[in-house]
N, C-alpha and C positions, 0 to 999 in steps of 0.2 A: 403444205407440209409443216409439221411441228417446228417451232423455232429452234429447238435444240438439235435438229437434224440439218439445219441450213448451214452451208459453208460460209465462212467469213474470211475476207482477205486479211493478210497480216497487218496492213495499215489500219484496219478498223477493229482489231482485236481489243476486247475490253475485259475487265474483271467481271466475274459472275455476280449478279445481284440477286436479292431475294426473289424477284419476279422470275428469274431463270428456273428456280426450283419448282415453280408451278407451270412450267411449259407443258403444252398438251401431251407430248409424248411421254413424259415422266408421269404425269397424272394417269394416263392410260395404263402404264405399267403398274402403277399402284392399284388401280381398280382390278386388274387381272390378278395381282397377288392376293387381293382380298377375296376374289372369287374362287381361285384354285389352290391357294396356299403359296407362301413365298418359296417353299422348297421345290415347287413344280413350275415356277415362273421360268420361261425361256425367252431368248431374244426372238426366236421364230414366232412365238405367240404375239409378242409386241409388234413385230413387223406385219404380221397378218392383220392384226386389229387396226393398225394405222394405214394399211393398204400400200405399204412400201416394200421394196425388195430388201431381203435380209442383209446383203452387202452394204446397203445404205446406212444401217445401224453401226456396222463395224467401222465405217469411215468417221463416225462422230462420237464413239464411245469405246472404252477399253474393254470390250467383251462383256460377258455376263457379270463378272465381278465389278466392272465399272458401273454397270447399271444398278447393281445391288447397293453399291456405295452411295450413288446419287439418291436412290430410294430411301436408304437409311437416313441420309441427311434431311430429306424432305419430311419423313415420318417423325424423326426425333424433334425437329422444329415444331411440328404440329402438336405432338404430345406435350412438349414443354409449354406451349401456349395454352393448351387445355388445362394442365396442372396449375399454371400461374393464375388463370382466370378463376378456377374453382376455389383456390385457397386465398385469393385476395381478400383482405379485410377480416380474415378468420384467424383463430388461434387455438392451439392445443387440440383437444378432442374434436372440436368443430372443424378445424383445418384438416386434421388427419382423416376424418370421415368424408369430407367433401373431396379431398384429393384422392382418396382410395376409390370412391365411387366413380370419379371422373376417369381414373386409370382403368378401372374394370370396364367401364362403358366404352372407352376407346378400344380396348383389346377385343371386346365383343363385336363391335361394329366394323373394325378394320383388322381382321386377324392377320392378313399379310403384312400390312404396314406395321402393326404392332411387333410382329416377329422381326422386322427389319430394324426396329429401334434397339434390339439387343446387340447389334454390331458395334464394336468399339469405334468411336469417331476417327476418321482419317486425319492424322496430324497435318497433312498437306492441304487440307480443306478447311480454311478458317471458319466458314459458315457452319460446317458440320461440328467443329469443335465448339463454336459459340452456342449451338443448339444444345449440345450435351451439357455444357456448363450452365445453361439456363435451367435445364431440367433438374440438375443436381442442386443448383442454387435455390430453387424453389423448395426442394425437400429440406435443405439445410435451414431455410428460413422458418419452416414449420417446426423443425426440431429445436431451433433456438428458443421457441416459446416454452419449451420444457427445460430450458437452461443447459441444453446440450451443445457443446462446441468442440472444436479440434478433433482429437481421435475419438472421443465419445460420440460426436456427431457422425463421423464416418462409420463407426460400428453400428449405430442406430439406423443410419441410412441403408446400410447393407441388409440389416434385419428387415426393415420395411420393404425394400425392393424384393428380397427373397420370398417373403411371405405373400406379397401381392402377385408376384410373377408366378409362383408355384400354384396359387389358387386359380388364376385366370387360365393358365396352361392346362391344368387338370379339368377345369370346367369346359374349355374349348374341346378337349379330347373326349368328353363324355365320361370322365373318370370318377364322377360322383354317382354311384349306383344306388345308394340307399334312398328311401322315399322321403326322408326329412327335407324340409325346405332349404334350398341352397342359399337363398337371399339371407335367411336367418343365420346360417353358418358364416356367411361373409361378414354380416354385422357383428357377430361374436368375435371374429378374427380381428376386425378393426378395434373393437372394444378392448381386446387383449393387448393389442399393440399400444393403445393409449395408456393402459395400465402399466405396461412394461416401461414406456418412456417416462412416466411419472416416478417410477421407482428404479431408474437406471443405475446399476452398480458403478461405483467409482473404481478406478484402477486398483486401489488397495483391497477392494472387496471382491475383485474378480478371482475365482478359484484357479489354481495352477492346473493345467491340463494333466491328465494321467500320463505317467512316464517322465514327469519333471518339466522344468521350464525349457 
């Protein structure tokens, strides 16, 4: 039986470690999410795949929402590691390109896990919070190479995330119907982001939104 389904006596209870994140049951749930889509994942599917009774899952996890939270923590940690490895030793356009390609590749190979990374980290789960901070920290490190910090870095990080997320979601849904090469379009998107970060407007240059401040 998967380690995350085993009962533990109160005297032997311990804090969760990174190895718990890769417990067989959770990894199986991740594989199912990749196969059928996160939105279709159910506890019944996981129980059937593991060969255990559904009530066994409810004894060890807070329902489907609890499973999704654990899956989000696992997927976020993996995506953070992927981004960190891809951008290590790189700067500016080289780092943006490597990070963007790694981000897209992860989303394409693990559509269910990728969808789970969009969940806001649970503040009561220090490992989930740490994984989110590592992912964001990697992006901030890349943007620091453009001289972006503080609020400018936050704005640029949101721009980067929105652009990449929008592209990979549309691509996954088959939303690009024109015959032109999709890889070229993605490369152009990354080049446009690099250009934007090089010419990022200062606060004084930012136009006031329509309707006033």
